[in-house]
C-alpha positions as CSV (number, residue, x, y, z in Angstrom):
1,M,-27.0,6.2,8.9
2,T,-24.5,3.4,7.3
3,M,-21.5,5.4,5.3
4,T,-20.9,4.0,1.7
5,R,-17.1,3.0,1.1
6,D,-16.6,6.2,-0.6
7,E,-17.7,8.2,2.5
8,E,-15.7,6.3,4.5
9,A,-12.3,6.5,3.0
10,R,-12.6,10.4,2.8
11,A,-13.3,10.1,6.1
12,I,-10.0,8.2,7.3
13,L,-8.2,10.9,5.3
14,A,-9.6,13.4,7.5
15,Q,-9.2,11.5,10.7
16,N,-5.8,10.8,9.7
17,D,-5.1,14.3,8.8
18,R,-2.4,16.5,10.8
19,G,-2.7,19.7,9.2
20,G,-0.5,19.6,6.1
21,Y,0.4,16.2,6.2
22,T,-1.4,12.8,7.3
23,V,-0.2,9.9,9.2
24,P,-0.5,6.3,8.1
25,T,-2.9,5.4,10.6
26,D,-3.9,6.8,14.4
27,G,-1.5,5.2,17.0
28,L,0.4,2.7,15.0
29,Y,2.3,5.2,12.8
30,P,2.3,9.0,14.4
31,Y,4.1,10.7,11.7
32,Q,4.5,11.8,8.0
33,W,5.6,8.5,6.2
34,N,7.3,9.6,2.5
35,W,5.6,7.4,0.1
36,D,2.6,7.1,2.3
37,S,2.0,10.5,2.1
38,V,2.0,10.6,-1.8
39,F,-0.3,8.1,-2.1
40,A,-2.3,10.0,0.4
41,A,-2.0,13.2,-1.9
42,L,-3.8,10.8,-4.8
43,G,-6.6,10.4,-2.0
44,F,-7.0,13.9,-1.8
45,A,-7.3,14.9,-5.3
46,E,-10.6,13.3,-5.7
47,H,-12.3,16.0,-3.5
48,D,-9.5,18.3,-2.4
49,M,-6.9,19.4,-4.9
50,N,-5.0,21.9,-2.9
51,R,-4.7,19.7,0.3
52,A,-3.4,17.0,-2.3
53,W,-0.5,19.5,-3.1
54,T,0.1,20.6,0.3
55,E,0.7,16.9,1.2
56,I,3.3,16.6,-1.3
57,E,4.8,20.2,-0.5
58,T,5.0,19.6,3.4
59,L,7.1,15.8,2.9
60,F,9.6,18.0,0.7
61,S,9.8,20.6,3.4
62,G,12.1,18.2,5.1
63,Q,14.6,17.4,2.1
64,W,18.3,17.0,3.1
65,P,21.0,19.3,1.6
66,N,22.2,16.4,-0.3
67,G,18.7,15.7,-2.0
68,M,17.5,12.9,0.4
69,V,13.9,12.9,1.0
70,P,13.3,10.9,4.4
71,H,11.3,8.3,4.9
72,I,10.2,9.7,8.2
73,L,9.2,13.4,9.1
74,F,9.2,13.9,12.9
75,H,6.9,16.8,12.4
76,K,5.7,16.3,16.4
77,V,7.4,14.1,18.6
78,D,5.6,11.0,20.0
79,P,7.5,10.1,22.9
80,G,5.9,6.9,22.8
81,Y,7.1,5.7,19.5
82,F,10.6,3.8,18.8
83,P,12.9,4.4,17.3
84,N,12.5,7.9,18.0
85,P,14.6,10.9,16.6
86,D,17.5,10.6,18.5
87,I,18.1,7.2,17.9
88,W,17.9,8.2,14.1
89,G,20.2,11.1,14.3
90,G,19.2,12.8,11.1
91,T,20.4,16.2,9.7
92,G,18.1,17.4,7.7
93,P,15.5,20.7,8.2
94,I,13.0,18.8,10.1
95,Q,13.9,15.9,12.7
96,S,13.8,12.7,10.5
97,S,14.9,9.2,9.8
98,G,18.1,9.0,7.9
99,I,16.7,6.9,5.0
100,S,14.5,7.3,2.3
101,Q,11.5,5.5,0.5
102,P,10.4,4.4,-2.8
103,P,10.3,7.6,-5.0
104,I,7.0,7.7,-6.5
105,A,6.4,11.4,-6.3
106,A,7.4,12.4,-9.8
107,T,4.9,10.0,-11.1
108,F,2.4,11.2,-8.8
109,I,2.9,15.2,-9.2
110,R,2.7,14.5,-13.1
111,W,-0.4,12.3,-12.7
112,L,-2.4,15.7,-10.3
113,L,-1.1,18.0,-12.8
114,D,-2.5,16.2,-15.9
115,H,-5.8,15.6,-13.6
116,D,-5.8,19.6,-12.8
117,P,-3.2,21.8,-15.0
118,T,-4.7,25.1,-13.1
119,Q,-2.0,23.8,-10.4
120,E,1.4,23.8,-12.7
121,A,2.8,26.4,-10.7
122,R,3.1,24.0,-7.7
123,A,4.2,21.2,-10.1
124,R,7.4,23.4,-11.4
125,A,8.3,24.5,-7.9
126,L,8.8,21.3,-7.0
127,F,10.9,20.0,-10.0
128,E,14.1,20.9,-8.9
129,P,13.8,19.3,-5.6
130,L,12.4,16.2,-7.2
131,K,15.6,16.1,-9.7
132,N,18.0,16.7,-6.5
133,W,16.3,13.6,-4.9
134,H,17.0,11.6,-7.9
135,R,20.3,12.6,-8.3
136,W,21.0,11.6,-4.6
137,F,19.4,7.9,-5.7
138,M,22.1,8.0,-9.0
139,T,24.9,9.4,-6.8
140,W,24.7,7.1,-3.8
141,R,22.7,4.0,-4.4
142,C,22.9,3.1,-8.1
143,E,25.2,-0.1,-8.6
144,G,25.7,-0.7,-12.5
145,G,22.3,0.7,-13.2
146,A,20.3,-0.6,-10.2
147,I,19.2,1.1,-7.2
148,V,20.3,-0.3,-3.8
149,V,18.9,0.3,-0.2
150,T,20.7,0.2,2.9
151,H,18.1,-0.9,5.0
152,P,14.9,-2.8,4.9
153,W,12.9,-0.1,5.8
154,E,14.1,2.1,2.8
155,T,12.2,-0.1,0.4
156,G,8.6,-0.2,2.1
157,R,8.9,-4.0,2.0
158,D,10.3,-4.3,5.9
159,N,10.2,-8.0,6.4
160,C,10.0,-9.6,2.6
161,P,12.2,-13.1,2.7
162,D,14.3,-11.0,0.3
163,W,16.1,-9.5,3.2
164,D,17.2,-12.8,5.3
165,G,20.2,-13.6,3.9
166,A,21.6,-10.1,3.9
167,L,20.4,-10.0,7.4
168,A,22.0,-13.2,8.7
169,A,25.3,-11.9,7.7
170,F,25.9,-10.0,10.5
171,E,25.1,-9.9,14.3
172,P,23.5,-6.6,15.7
173,T,25.9,-5.8,18.6
174,G,25.8,-2.7,20.7
175,I,21.5,-2.2,20.5
176,A,20.5,-1.3,23.8
177,A,17.2,-2.8,25.3
178,Y,14.1,-1.4,23.7
179,K,10.3,-1.4,23.5
180,R,8.6,-1.9,20.1
181,R,5.3,0.4,19.2
182,D,4.0,-1.8,16.6
183,T,3.6,-5.2,18.5
184,S,1.5,-3.1,21.4
185,E,-0.9,-2.0,18.6
186,V,-0.9,-4.9,16.3
187,E,-0.5,-8.6,16.5
188,A,3.0,-9.7,16.7
189,A,2.0,-12.7,14.5
190,E,1.6,-10.2,11.8
191,R,4.9,-8.1,12.3
192,P,8.3,-8.7,11.6
193,N,9.9,-10.8,14.5
194,Q,12.8,-10.0,17.2
195,W,15.6,-11.2,15.3
196,E,15.0,-9.0,12.4
197,Y,14.2,-6.3,14.4
198,D,17.5,-6.3,16.5
199,R,19.1,-5.9,13.1
200,Y,17.1,-3.0,11.8
201,L,18.5,-1.2,14.7
202,Y,21.8,-2.0,14.3
203,L,21.8,-0.8,11.0
204,V,20.2,2.3,11.8
205,K,23.1,2.6,14.7
206,L,25.6,2.2,11.7
207,G,23.9,5.2,9.9
208,A,23.5,7.8,12.8
209,E,27.1,6.9,14.3
210,C,28.4,7.9,11.3
211,G,26.4,10.9,10.2
212,W,24.6,9.3,7.6
213,D,27.3,9.8,5.5
214,E,26.5,7.9,2.1
215,A,30.5,7.5,1.1
216,W,30.9,5.4,4.5
217,L,27.9,3.8,4.0
218,R,28.5,2.5,0.5
219,D,31.8,1.2,1.4
220,N,31.1,-0.2,5.1
221,T,27.4,-1.3,5.5
222,P,26.8,-5.2,5.3
223,F,23.5,-4.7,4.0
224,R,23.5,-3.3,0.4
225,V,20.9,-5.0,-2.0
226,A,19.5,-3.7,-5.2
227,D,16.0,-3.9,-5.2
228,P,12.9,-4.0,-7.9
229,T,10.9,-1.5,-5.8
230,M,13.6,1.1,-5.9
231,T,14.8,0.2,-9.2
232,F,11.4,0.1,-10.8
233,T,9.7,3.2,-9.0
234,L,12.6,5.6,-9.7
235,L,12.8,4.3,-13.4
236,R,9.1,5.1,-13.6
237,S,9.2,8.3,-12.0
238,T,12.2,9.9,-13.8
239,R,10.5,8.9,-16.7
240,D,7.8,11.3,-15.4
241,L,10.3,13.7,-14.7
242,L,11.5,13.8,-18.2
243,A,8.2,14.3,-19.3
244,M,7.6,17.6,-16.9
245,A,11.4,18.6,-18.0
246,E,10.0,18.5,-21.7
247,R,7.1,20.2,-21.0
248,W,8.8,23.4,-19.4
249,G,11.6,23.5,-21.6
250,E,14.2,22.2,-19.2
251,D,17.9,20.4,-19.8
252,T,16.7,16.8,-20.3
253,S,20.4,15.4,-20.7
254,E,21.2,14.1,-17.4
255,I,17.6,12.9,-16.9
256,R,17.8,10.7,-20.2
257,N,21.5,9.3,-18.9
258,W,19.7,8.2,-15.6
259,I,16.9,6.5,-17.8
260,A,19.4,4.8,-20.1
261,A,21.6,3.4,-17.1
262,M,18.5,2.1,-15.1
263,E,17.1,0.6,-18.2
264,A,20.4,-1.2,-18.6
265,G,20.7,-1.6,-15.0
266,S,17.4,-3.3,-14.5
267,E,19.1,-6.6,-16.0
268,R,20.9,-7.2,-13.0
269,L,17.7,-8.0,-11.0
270,W,16.7,-10.6,-13.6
271,N,17.5,-13.9,-11.8
272,P,17.7,-16.6,-14.5
273,D,17.5,-19.4,-12.0
274,I,13.7,-18.4,-11.0
275,E,13.0,-16.6,-14.2
276,A,11.8,-13.5,-12.5
277,Y,13.2,-10.3,-11.2
278,D,14.4,-10.3,-7.4
279,C,16.8,-8.2,-5.3
280,Y,20.4,-8.9,-5.7
281,D,22.8,-8.7,-2.6
282,E,25.5,-6.6,-3.7
283,R,27.7,-8.2,-0.6
284,A,27.1,-11.8,-1.0
285,G,27.4,-11.4,-5.0
286,T,24.0,-13.4,-5.3
287,H,20.1,-13.4,-6.1
288,T,18.0,-13.5,-3.4
289,G,15.4,-16.1,-5.1
290,V,12.4,-14.6,-3.8
291,I,9.3,-13.2,-6.5
292,S,7.5,-10.5,-4.5
293,N,4.7,-8.2,-5.6
294,A,7.5,-5.8,-6.2
295,S,9.1,-8.0,-9.0
296,F,5.4,-7.3,-11.0
297,L,6.7,-3.3,-11.0
298,T,8.0,-4.3,-14.3
299,W,5.6,-3.1,-16.6
300,Y,4.7,0.0,-14.1
301,A,9.0,0.9,-15.1
302,G,8.1,0.0,-18.8
303,V,11.3,-2.8,-19.0
304,G,11.2,-6.4,-19.4
305,G,8.3,-7.2,-21.7
306,D,5.9,-10.0,-20.6
307,R,9.0,-11.8,-18.9
308,M,6.7,-11.7,-15.8
309,L,3.5,-12.7,-17.2
310,T,3.6,-16.5,-16.7
311,H,4.5,-15.8,-12.8
312,L,1.6,-13.4,-12.5
313,D,-0.9,-15.9,-14.0
314,R,0.8,-18.7,-12.0
315,I,0.3,-16.8,-8.7
316,A,-3.3,-15.8,-9.5
317,G,-4.3,-19.5,-9.5
318,L,-2.7,-19.8,-6.1
319,T,-4.6,-17.3,-3.7
320,R,-8.1,-15.8,-3.6
321,Y,-6.8,-12.4,-3.8
322,Q,-3.3,-10.8,-5.8
323,V,-0.8,-9.8,-5.7
324,P,0.6,-11.5,-2.3
325,S,3.6,-9.7,-1.3
326,T,5.8,-13.2,-1.1
327,D,5.1,-16.1,-3.9
328,P,2.7,-18.5,-1.8
329,A,5.0,-21.1,-3.5
330,H,8.2,-19.9,-1.4
331,P,8.9,-21.6,1.6
332,K,9.1,-18.7,3.8
333,Y,5.6,-17.5,2.3
334,E,3.3,-16.4,5.9
335,P,0.4,-14.9,4.3
336,K,-0.8,-12.2,7.5
337,R,2.8,-11.3,8.4
338,Y,3.3,-8.0,6.9
339,W,5.7,-8.2,3.9
340,R,5.7,-12.1,3.7
341,G,2.8,-12.8,2.2
342,P,-0.1,-10.5,2.7
343,V,-1.6,-8.2,-0.3
344,W,-1.0,-4.6,-0.3
345,A,-3.6,-2.7,-2.3
346,M,-1.4,0.5,-3.0
347,L,1.0,-1.9,-4.7
348,N,-2.0,-3.7,-6.4
349,M,-2.5,0.1,-8.1
350,L,1.2,0.3,-9.0
351,I,0.9,-3.3,-10.8
352,A,-2.3,-2.5,-12.4
353,T,-1.4,0.6,-13.6
354,G,1.6,-0.8,-15.4
355,L,-0.3,-3.6,-16.5
356,G,-2.9,-1.1,-18.0
357,E,-0.4,0.8,-20.1
358,A,1.4,-2.2,-21.4
359,G,-1.9,-3.3,-23.2
360,H,-2.9,-5.9,-20.7
361,A,-6.3,-4.5,-20.3
362,A,-8.0,-7.8,-18.9
363,H,-5.1,-8.3,-16.0
364,A,-5.3,-4.8,-15.3
365,Q,-9.1,-5.2,-14.9
366,A,-8.7,-8.4,-12.9
367,L,-6.5,-6.9,-10.4
368,T,-8.6,-4.0,-9.9
369,E,-12.1,-5.8,-9.3
370,K,-10.0,-8.3,-7.0
371,T,-8.9,-5.5,-5.2
372,R,-12.0,-3.3,-4.9
373,D,-13.6,-6.7,-3.9
374,M,-11.0,-7.2,-0.8
375,I,-11.4,-3.8,0.1
376,G,-15.2,-3.4,-0.1
377,T,-15.7,-6.9,2.1
378,N,-13.2,-6.0,4.6
379,G,-12.2,-2.3,4.9
380,F,-9.6,0.0,5.0
381,A,-6.6,-2.2,6.5
382,E,-3.1,-1.8,6.3
383,Y,-2.9,-5.1,4.7
384,F,-5.0,-8.2,3.8
385,D,-4.8,-12.0,4.1
386,P,-4.5,-13.3,0.4
387,R,-6.4,-16.3,1.2
388,D,-9.9,-14.5,2.2
389,G,-8.9,-10.9,2.1
390,A,-9.2,-10.8,6.2
391,P,-7.9,-7.5,7.3
392,A,-4.4,-7.3,9.1
393,G,-2.1,-4.7,10.5
394,G,-3.4,-1.4,11.2
395,R,-6.8,-0.4,10.5
396,N,-8.7,2.9,8.9
397,F,-5.2,3.3,7.0
398,T,-4.5,6.2,4.7
399,W,-2.9,4.6,1.6
400,T,-5.7,1.9,1.6
401,A,-8.4,4.9,1.7
402,A,-6.4,6.8,-0.9
403,V,-5.9,4.2,-3.6
404,W,-9.8,3.2,-3.2
405,L,-10.7,6.6,-4.0
406,A,-8.3,7.1,-6.6
407,W,-8.6,3.6,-8.4
408,A,-10.1,1.1,-6.7
409,S,-14.0,2.4,-6.1
410,P,-16.5,2.0,-8.9
411,E,-17.6,5.8,-8.2
412,T,-14.8,7.5,-8.0
413,G,-11.3,5.4,-9.1
414,R,-9.9,5.6,-12.4
415,T,-8.5,3.0,-14.6
416,A,-6.1,5.1,-16.9
417,W,-3.9,7.8,-15.6
418,A,-3.9,9.5,-18.9
419,A,-4.8,13.3,-18.9
């Protein structure tokens, strides 16, 4: 008997469940990834609220003493995965990477709590860890109110053309020979190239050698780029952190200061030359000139008004499915290569959420329906070709299944996140 898409999505979550945490997909990604895991929690909430909270609690069990929540937790080491824990040299309570990922957790925790207020004690127990994570960003990664990254992997948008200039500015010396896992699981044409990967590993080497000393990295790393993904997701999450602080009578002064700083700092990401939000290379002192799907998180963050609406409408006319990870009009657009063109369903959910909250119901509904058709026709791939929706990357992917259940499914999805 053929399963429905809803049944298939629940089965994928179960298949990728490792007991308290999920892997993004079996084989390709054998560990707990930070924002993948938070999306997974939203999918579990459709049918198992306890499991949803456990997912996030397990993620925060790896929080470092300085407040950082790593982008990978190596709960059970897979000897075939590279780069392994020894390469990273993480210093947290669980073997981990030394960088973070987009901080969506506060927003999702608030959503879960609004959906089921009986879980308030679990949400409140996460308040201080969340605040400490946000403080880490504001202490070490805030440049004039915009949030910077020290590694492309930190953004989740690993090989977006935004990073090309910053990566080209240094040579990856001292890298030992290595074998990649991703290209043995997925077509090489759908993954970052070797030139990029060598530089990714050089940046890991720099971090590990300094013991992930954020003060040293701030002053010395060649890669320091202010990023819309990080800035807009942290700003949104901090607004939700504020709402929870007010709910529980916590002091809000520090949180309000963070919000004000990022609201002002988001202007550093506005590129007047292309009339869009993009990245800003702090070392080079220049914008990167790339309109990405992260540029359209402006509404999710609650900044910028409708500055990006013209670009959204323009790009909608260039591909069958939206929102491509790189503007199809950009010369480095590649529709099947990871973050240089493909559509990512979980980013679409955040973009549609912001559009709906900003009063653009028709745009939000159109993006929801396009994503529903893309997944419904092509399955639960990691990402999709924007030209025809062809699946690419890993298959049976956790966050694609999760956002289907939470948002895109005509049976279980919700189009508004208000309680």
